[in-house]
C-alpha positions in Angstrom: -37.1 -52.7 6.2 -35.4 -49.6 5.1 -37.0 -46.2 5.8 -36.6 -43.6 3.1 -37.1 -40.0 4.1 -38.3 -37.6 1.5 -38.5 -33.8 1.4 -42.1 -32.5 1.3 -43.2 -31.1 -2.0 -43.8 -27.6 -0.5 -40.3 -27.4 0.8 -38.8 -28.5 -2.6 -40.9 -25.8 -4.3 -39.8 -23.1 -1.9 -36.1 -24.2 -2.3 -36.4 -24.1 -6.1 -38.0 -20.7 -6.0 -35.3 -19.3 -3.7 -32.6 -20.7 -6.1 -34.3 -19.2 -9.1 -34.5 -15.8 -7.3 -30.8 -16.0 -6.5 -30.0 -16.6 -10.2 -32.1 -13.5 -11.1 -30.3 -11.3 -8.6 -26.9 -12.5 -9.8 -27.9 -11.8 -13.4 -29.1 -8.3 -12.5 -25.7 -7.2 -11.1 -23.4 -8.9 -13.6 -21.1 -6.5 -15.5 -21.5 -5.8 -19.2 -20.0 -9.1 -20.5 -19.8 -10.5 -24.0 -23.2 -10.5 -25.6 -24.9 -8.8 -22.6 -26.9 -5.7 -23.2 -28.2 -3.2 -20.6 -30.8 -0.5 -21.3 -31.6 2.3 -18.9 -34.5 4.6 -19.9 -35.7 7.3 -17.5 -36.4 11.0 -16.9 -33.2 12.9 -16.3 -32.6 14.0 -12.7 -32.0 17.8 -12.3 -29.1 18.9 -10.2 -30.5 22.4 -9.7 -34.3 21.9 -9.4 -34.8 25.5 -8.2 -33.4 27.0 -11.5 -34.7 26.4 -15.0 -32.4 24.4 -17.2 -32.4 22.9 -20.7 -32.7 19.3 -19.4 -35.6 19.9 -17.0 -38.2 17.8 -18.9 -35.9 15.6 -20.8 -35.6 11.8 -20.9 -32.5 9.8 -21.7 -31.6 6.2 -22.6 -28.3 4.5 -22.2 -27.7 1.2 -24.0 -24.5 -0.7 -23.1 -23.4 -3.8 -25.0 -20.6 -6.0 -23.9 -18.4 -7.9 -26.3 -14.8 -7.2 -27.1 -15.1 -4.3 -24.7 -18.1 -2.1 -24.3 -20.2 0.0 -26.7 -22.4 2.7 -25.1 -25.1 4.6 -26.9 -26.7 7.6 -25.2 -29.9 9.2 -26.5 -31.6 12.3 -25.0 -35.1 13.6 -25.9 -37.1 16.6 -24.8 -34.2 19.1 -24.3 -35.2 22.7 -24.6 -34.8 23.6 -28.3 -33.4 27.0 -27.3 -30.0 25.2 -26.8 -30.0 23.7 -30.3 -26.5 23.5 -31.7 -24.8 23.5 -28.2 -22.6 20.6 -27.1 -22.7 19.3 -23.6 -20.2 16.9 -22.0 -21.6 13.6 -20.7 -19.7 10.9 -18.9 -20.2 7.7 -17.0 -19.7 8.5 -13.3 -18.8 6.3 -10.3 -21.7 7.3 -8.0 -25.5 7.3 -8.1 -27.7 9.8 -9.8 -29.5 11.9 -7.0 -31.7 14.8 -8.0 -30.4 18.0 -6.4 -27.1 16.5 -5.4 -24.5 16.5 -8.2 -21.7 15.6 -5.7 -23.4 12.2 -5.2 -22.4 11.1 -8.7 -18.7 11.3 -7.6 -16.0 11.5 -10.3 -15.8 9.9 -13.7 -15.6 6.1 -14.0 -12.0 5.6 -15.0 -10.5 2.3 -16.0 -6.8 3.2 -15.9 -4.5 2.2 -13.2 -1.7 4.2 -11.5 -0.7 6.6 -12.9 -4.3 7.6 -13.7 -4.8 8.5 -17.4 -7.7 10.6 -18.4 -9.0 10.3 -22.0 -11.8 8.8 -24.1 -10.3 5.3 -23.9 -10.0 5.2 -20.1 -13.4 6.8 -19.4 -16.7 6.6 -21.2 -17.3 10.1 -22.8 -20.7 10.6 -24.4 -20.8 14.3 -25.3 -24.1 15.3 -27.0 -25.0 18.1 -29.4 -28.7 19.1 -29.3 -30.6 19.4 -32.6 -33.5 21.7 -33.4 -36.0 19.2 -32.2 -34.5 19.0 -28.8 -32.9 15.6 -29.3 -29.3 14.4 -29.1 -27.4 11.1 -29.5 -23.8 9.9 -29.1 -21.9 6.7 -28.7 -18.5 5.5 -27.4 -16.6 2.3 -27.6 -13.9 1.2 -25.1 -11.9 -2.1 -24.9 -12.9 -2.8 -21.3 -16.1 -3.3 -19.3 -17.2 -1.2 -16.3 -17.6 -3.0 -13.0 -21.1 -3.6 -11.7 -22.6 -1.0 -9.4 -24.8 2.0 -9.0 -23.6 4.5 -11.5 -24.8 7.6 -13.4 -24.4 9.4 -16.7 -23.9 13.0 -15.9 -24.5 15.8 -18.4 -22.3 18.8 -18.0 -22.6 22.5 -19.1 -19.7 22.4 -21.5 -18.1 20.0 -24.0 -15.5 17.7 -22.6 -12.0 19.2 -22.7 -8.8 17.2 -23.3 -8.3 16.9 -19.5 -11.8 15.4 -19.1 -13.4 18.5 -17.5 -16.7 19.7 -18.8 -18.1 22.4 -16.4 -21.0 22.3 -14.0 -23.2 19.3 -13.6 -26.7 19.9 -15.0 -28.5 16.6 -14.9 -28.0 12.8 -14.7 -29.5 9.5 -15.7 -29.4 6.7 -13.1 -27.8 3.4 -14.3 -27.1 0.2 -12.3 -26.2 -3.3 -13.3 
């Protein structure tokens, strides 16, 4: 007589649940690949909470869609209408968005290799111009996809110059995929 050993039902269920959780974790950190879309919608974090600024009560949304490269759309609501008509630099940064700590966002996410090239095709630049209702929107398209990680979109005090600089860091939106 042959003895067949089977796995108890509770153990099979736990194993299946753990495998499903692992799939969810892997999907959550995958880069923006063909057909994938990522949406980040949150209050902006203020880099100078002690001083009043135009983005103090604003919210932002970043949508990134992978395909033949990446398309990013950045929308901001609730900006102080007193700055209507002004343009602010905005870029995808390497580091996290930490309120009160602009340095935590690190530098711009740059896709180029050595020598480093700085332009709107090696970085994701999302400059915004605020309208009379306190809203702004911009988009960018690049032919590459950013690596997964904890990132941020930083809004700067000035429009982006040809060398990628844009002045002081005012606020940021946390993004992670």
